[in-house]
VMD Tcl script that builds the backbone (N, CA, C; Angstrom):
set m [mol new atoms 141]
animate dup $m
set s [atomselect $m all]
$s set {name element resname resid chain x y z} {
  {N N UNK 1 A 157.549 134.280 102.827}
  {CA C UNK 1 A 158.440 135.875 102.703}
  {C C UNK 1 A 157.172 136.694 102.157}
  {N N UNK 2 A 158.044 138.159 102.247}
  {CA C UNK 2 A 157.081 139.164 102.403}
  {C C UNK 2 A 157.349 139.884 100.514}
  {N N UNK 3 A 156.207 139.926 100.089}
  {CA C UNK 3 A 156.241 140.877 98.745}
  {C C UNK 3 A 155.816 141.920 98.720}
  {N N UNK 4 A 155.670 142.464 100.246}
  {CA C UNK 4 A 154.794 143.897 99.568}
  {C C UNK 4 A 155.310 144.973 99.232}
  {N N UNK 5 A 156.743 145.062 98.946}
  {CA C UNK 5 A 157.237 145.913 98.259}
  {C C UNK 5 A 156.726 145.284 96.465}
  {N N UNK 6 A 156.959 144.688 96.237}
  {CA C UNK 6 A 155.973 144.910 94.812}
  {C C UNK 6 A 154.614 145.766 94.198}
  {N N UNK 7 A 153.974 145.496 95.644}
  {CA C UNK 7 A 152.989 145.988 95.656}
  {C C UNK 7 A 153.027 147.704 95.653}
  {N N UNK 8 A 154.125 147.833 96.249}
  {CA C UNK 8 A 154.651 149.983 96.862}
  {C C UNK 8 A 154.418 150.281 95.164}
  {N N UNK 9 A 154.824 150.056 93.978}
  {CA C UNK 9 A 155.422 150.501 93.003}
  {C C UNK 9 A 154.152 149.790 91.617}
  {N N UNK 10 A 154.562 150.769 90.833}
  {CA C UNK 10 A 153.580 150.563 89.462}
  {C C UNK 10 A 154.241 149.606 88.560}
  {N N UNK 11 A 153.882 148.972 88.005}
  {CA C UNK 11 A 154.557 147.938 86.672}
  {C C UNK 11 A 154.374 148.851 85.519}
  {N N UNK 12 A 155.698 148.740 85.079}
  {CA C UNK 12 A 155.957 149.441 83.658}
  {C C UNK 12 A 154.607 148.847 82.645}
  {N N UNK 13 A 154.627 149.545 81.509}
  {CA C UNK 13 A 153.420 149.220 80.752}
  {C C UNK 13 A 154.018 148.111 79.856}
  {N N UNK 14 A 155.161 147.312 79.862}
  {CA C UNK 14 A 155.371 146.333 78.871}
  {C C UNK 14 A 155.485 144.813 79.665}
  {N N UNK 15 A 154.917 145.131 80.953}
  {CA C UNK 15 A 154.621 143.218 81.795}
  {C C UNK 15 A 153.455 143.410 81.658}
  {N N UNK 16 A 153.376 141.867 80.989}
  {CA C UNK 16 A 152.122 140.882 80.659}
  {C C UNK 16 A 151.742 140.004 82.020}
  {N N UNK 17 A 152.546 139.875 82.553}
  {CA C UNK 17 A 152.390 138.904 83.620}
  {C C UNK 17 A 153.588 138.486 84.943}
  {N N UNK 18 A 153.437 138.375 86.279}
  {CA C UNK 18 A 154.483 138.347 87.031}
  {C C UNK 18 A 154.155 136.729 87.788}
  {N N UNK 19 A 155.658 136.472 88.192}
  {CA C UNK 19 A 155.872 135.680 88.698}
  {C C UNK 19 A 155.720 136.043 90.528}
  {N N UNK 20 A 154.663 134.925 91.011}
  {CA C UNK 20 A 154.574 135.803 92.840}
  {C C UNK 20 A 154.517 134.599 93.288}
  {N N UNK 21 A 155.213 133.596 94.261}
  {CA C UNK 21 A 155.098 132.606 95.188}
  {C C UNK 21 A 155.517 131.395 93.941}
  {N N UNK 22 A 155.820 131.446 93.067}
  {CA C UNK 22 A 155.973 130.374 92.076}
  {C C UNK 22 A 154.695 130.395 90.794}
  {N N UNK 23 A 154.149 131.218 91.260}
  {CA C UNK 23 A 152.767 131.419 90.650}
  {C C UNK 23 A 152.832 132.544 89.125}
  {N N UNK 24 A 152.408 132.298 88.414}
  {CA C UNK 24 A 152.107 133.050 87.016}
  {C C UNK 24 A 151.006 133.603 87.125}
  {N N UNK 25 A 150.524 135.022 87.526}
  {CA C UNK 25 A 149.569 135.439 87.399}
  {C C UNK 25 A 149.338 136.940 86.248}
  {N N UNK 26 A 148.174 137.299 85.970}
  {CA C UNK 26 A 148.232 138.000 84.251}
  {C C UNK 26 A 148.454 139.519 85.389}
  {N N UNK 27 A 148.783 140.312 84.119}
  {CA C UNK 27 A 148.808 142.148 84.744}
  {C C UNK 27 A 147.726 142.653 85.366}
  {N N UNK 28 A 146.393 142.189 84.871}
  {CA C UNK 28 A 145.490 142.236 85.460}
  {C C UNK 28 A 145.003 141.858 87.206}
  {N N UNK 29 A 145.432 140.840 86.445}
  {CA C UNK 29 A 144.922 140.121 88.281}
  {C C UNK 29 A 146.091 140.964 89.221}
  {N N UNK 30 A 146.857 141.341 88.777}
  {CA C UNK 30 A 148.685 142.054 90.000}
  {C C UNK 30 A 147.506 143.003 90.123}
  {N N UNK 31 A 147.497 143.812 88.925}
  {CA C UNK 31 A 146.771 144.792 89.192}
  {C C UNK 31 A 145.430 144.804 90.150}
  {N N UNK 32 A 144.507 144.099 89.995}
  {CA C UNK 32 A 143.501 144.052 91.178}
  {C C UNK 32 A 143.970 143.714 93.043}
  {N N UNK 33 A 144.888 142.817 93.241}
  {CA C UNK 33 A 145.241 142.621 94.248}
  {C C UNK 33 A 146.248 143.762 94.741}
  {N N UNK 34 A 146.712 144.404 93.595}
  {CA C UNK 34 A 147.525 145.432 94.044}
  {C C UNK 34 A 146.261 146.531 94.907}
  {N N UNK 35 A 145.365 146.639 94.706}
  {CA C UNK 35 A 144.397 147.441 94.824}
  {C C UNK 35 A 143.555 147.109 95.749}
  {N N UNK 36 A 143.395 146.238 96.215}
  {CA C UNK 36 A 142.945 145.352 97.227}
  {C C UNK 36 A 144.178 145.597 98.483}
  {N N UNK 37 A 145.232 145.278 98.235}
  {CA C UNK 37 A 146.506 145.820 99.313}
  {C C UNK 37 A 145.872 147.087 100.089}
  {N N UNK 38 A 146.146 148.130 99.182}
  {CA C UNK 38 A 146.678 148.777 99.109}
  {C C UNK 38 A 144.976 149.577 99.789}
  {N N UNK 39 A 143.952 149.533 99.844}
  {CA C UNK 39 A 142.614 149.876 100.733}
  {C C UNK 39 A 142.234 149.036 101.847}
  {N N UNK 40 A 143.653 147.896 102.335}
  {CA C UNK 40 A 143.801 147.403 103.445}
  {C C UNK 40 A 144.249 148.313 104.057}
  {N N UNK 41 A 145.916 149.013 103.092}
  {CA C UNK 41 A 146.472 149.509 104.494}
  {C C UNK 41 A 145.517 150.924 104.356}
  {N N UNK 42 A 144.920 151.140 103.659}
  {CA C UNK 42 A 144.314 152.601 103.870}
  {C C UNK 42 A 143.448 152.805 105.292}
  {N N UNK 43 A 143.153 151.415 105.322}
  {CA C UNK 43 A 142.033 151.264 106.644}
  {C C UNK 43 A 142.310 151.095 107.937}
  {N N UNK 44 A 143.707 150.364 107.836}
  {CA C UNK 44 A 144.410 150.480 108.579}
  {C C UNK 44 A 145.419 151.279 108.938}
  {N N UNK 45 A 145.529 152.580 108.661}
  {CA C UNK 45 A 146.301 153.683 109.102}
  {C C UNK 45 A 144.909 154.772 109.335}
  {N N UNK 46 A 143.869 154.819 109.346}
  {CA C UNK 46 A 142.686 155.427 109.618}
  {C C UNK 46 A 142.882 155.634 111.027}
  {N N UNK 47 A 142.866 157.151 111.627}
  {CA C UNK 47 A 142.866 157.188 113.106}
  {C C UNK 47 A 141.667 156.898 113.786}
}
mol reanalyze $m
mol bondsrecalc $m
mol representation Tube
mol addrep $m
């Protein structure tokens, strides 16, 4: 299942963890994954 839509928006301030593919990850880990995914997309779309 594709969960890219979760990485397109910012998390609200009160969120402390996220469940992704049945695993609980911390807010910090989610933000790190979000940053990596955005970098990959930026590199992919460069002409």
